[in-house]
Each structure stands twice: as C-alpha cells, then as structure tokens.
C-alpha positions in Angstrom: -25.4 -10.5 21.1 -26.9 -7.7 19.1 -29.8 -9.2 17.1 -31.4 -7.0 14.3 -35.2 -6.5 14.1 -37.3 -7.9 11.4 -38.0 -5.1 8.9 -40.4 -7.0 6.6 -43.4 -5.0 7.9 -41.7 -1.6 8.0 -43.1 0.9 5.5 -41.5 4.1 4.3 -43.9 7.1 5.0 -43.5 9.3 2.0 -47.2 10.4 1.9 -48.6 13.3 3.8 -47.8 17.0 4.4 -44.5 18.4 5.6 -44.4 21.4 7.8 -41.5 23.3 6.1 -41.2 25.9 8.7 -40.6 23.3 11.3 -38.3 21.3 8.9 -36.1 24.4 8.3 -35.7 25.5 11.9 -35.6 22.0 13.4 -32.7 21.3 11.0 -30.4 23.9 12.6 -31.8 23.1 16.0 -30.9 19.4 15.7 -27.2 20.4 15.6 -27.6 21.0 19.3 -30.3 18.3 19.8 -33.1 20.9 20.1 -36.4 19.9 18.6 -38.1 23.3 18.9 -38.8 25.9 16.2 -38.0 28.9 18.5 -34.6 27.3 19.4 -33.9 26.8 15.7 -34.6 30.5 15.0 -32.3 31.6 17.8 -29.5 29.3 16.5 -30.0 30.7 13.0 -29.7 34.2 14.3 -26.6 33.2 16.3 -25.0 31.7 13.2 -25.7 34.9 11.2 -24.3 36.9 14.1 -21.1 34.9 13.9 -20.9 35.8 10.2 -23.2 36.5 7.4 -21.4 34.1 5.2 -21.7 31.3 7.8 -25.5 32.1 8.1 -25.9 32.0 4.3 -24.1 28.7 4.2 -26.4 27.3 6.9 -29.5 28.4 5.0 -28.3 27.0 1.7 -27.2 23.7 3.3 -30.6 23.3 4.9 -32.5 24.2 1.8 -30.4 21.9 -0.4 -31.0 19.0 2.1 -34.8 19.5 2.1 -34.9 19.8 -1.7 -32.8 16.7 -2.3 -34.8 14.7 0.3 -38.0 15.6 -1.5 -36.5 14.7 -4.9 -35.3 11.3 -3.6 -38.6 10.5 -1.8 -37.4 10.7 1.8 -39.6 10.0 4.7 -41.8 13.1 5.5 -41.5 12.8 9.3 -37.7 12.9 9.2 -37.9 16.1 7.0 -40.1 17.8 9.5 -37.9 16.8 12.4 -34.9 18.2 10.6 -32.9 15.0 10.6 -31.7 15.4 7.1 -30.9 19.1 7.4 -28.6 19.2 10.3 -25.9 17.0 8.7 -26.1 19.1 5.5 -25.6 22.3 7.5 -22.6 20.9 9.4 -21.1 19.6 6.2 -21.5 22.7 4.1 -20.0 24.8 7.0 -17.1 22.4 7.4 -16.3 22.0 3.7 -17.0 25.6 2.5 -16.0 27.8 5.5 -13.9 26.0 8.0 -11.5 23.9 5.9 -11.3 26.1 2.8 -7.9 27.1 1.5 -7.0 30.6 0.6 -6.7 30.0 -3.2 -9.8 27.8 -3.5 -12.4 29.4 -5.6 -14.6 26.2 -5.7 -15.1 25.9 -1.9 -18.7 27.1 -2.1 -19.5 24.7 -4.9 -17.9 21.8 -3.2 -19.8 22.7 0.0 -23.1 22.5 -1.9 -22.1 19.2 -3.5 -21.2 17.8 0.0 -24.5 19.0 1.5 -26.3 17.2 -1.3 -24.3 14.0 -0.7 -25.2 13.9 3.0 -28.9 13.2 2.2 -28.4 9.8 0.6 -25.7 9.0 3.1 -28.1 9.8 6.0 -30.9 7.8 4.4 -28.6 4.8 3.8 -27.1 4.9 7.3 -30.6 5.2 8.8 -31.8 2.2 6.8 -28.7 0.2 7.7 -28.8 1.0 11.4 -32.5 0.9 11.9 -32.7 -2.9 12.5 -30.2 -2.5 15.4 -32.1 0.5 16.9 -29.1 2.8 16.4 -29.4 6.4 15.1 -27.0 7.8 12.4 -26.6 11.0 14.4 -23.6 13.0 12.9 -22.0 10.0 11.1 -23.1 11.3 7.6 -21.5 14.7 8.4 -18.2 13.0 9.4 -18.1 10.6 6.5 -18.9 13.3 3.9 -16.5 15.8 5.4 -13.7 13.2 5.4 -14.5 12.3 1.8 -14.2 15.9 0.7 -11.2 16.7 2.9 -9.4 13.6 1.6 -10.3 14.5 -2.0 -8.7 17.9 -1.5 -5.4 16.1 -0.9 -5.6 14.6 -4.4 -7.5 17.5 -6.0 -6.3 20.7 -4.3 -8.7 23.0 -6.2 -11.8 21.1 -5.0 
C-alpha cells in the first residue's frame, strides 16, 4: 500500500550559488556514498593511480555532468551534493574503459555521450521516484550502460 506524496507544493530550487569544488569532489565521493570533499579528493587520486586514462575519464564524466545539469536547469543542491556527477562518472568508465572493444575508435565519444545522457535520466528518475520517497541511486548508470552496451550489439563501432 505505497501511496505517493502530493507534489503540488514542491518547487525546483534552481536559484542560488553552487559550490563547484564540493560538486566536483562530492560527485566521485558519492560513488562510495561519501559526502566529503577530502574523501572525494582521495578517491580521485586513487582512480588516477589505477590509471591515468581512468582518472581522465572520471574528470571528464564529472565535468560533463555538471555542465549538462547547468544547461538543463538542474536543482542546485543536487549539483553541490554530487548526485548528478557520480552516475556520469560510473557510466563513462563503464562505456569507455571497461566494456570497450579492441577495434573501437569511438569508445571515448560514446562514453561522453553516455555521461551526458545520465543527467536527464537521473533527473527524470528523481522526479518519478520522489513522490514515493525512493532515491534513484545508481539506476541511471545501469540503464544508460545497458542502453549503450545493447546498442553495441547492433552497431559494433559505437
């Protein structure tokens, strides 16, 4: 008997300042459910230590997510908390680095496109699940990764 909340009085908070330093480092920290700038810095360093290419993908994925969120008028508090960035980071790493084929020269481009796509998917899922009090968590990452991995079966050069 799950009854949704009434959202008629809910307002999207697109005004105000965004702390970009917190937004950048909270994005990578949210991958491990850490809401701390220092933890995010340490995780970025660990990703760079694992591989410079992986670190570069993580930085690009987070930057793309923040830019797309600003362009689409996303909620400022969610940007600062890094809740758009972590799905984009996971998606660009999965599509560009983990699941790339040997002869795929468009893996990086498809990773950037998939990171861009996670932002509206995250916003849509947050809006859809908000009345039920449920978070989207990593569902946008999973859906977007499935979409691109499934598309590679049809378009192998993607």
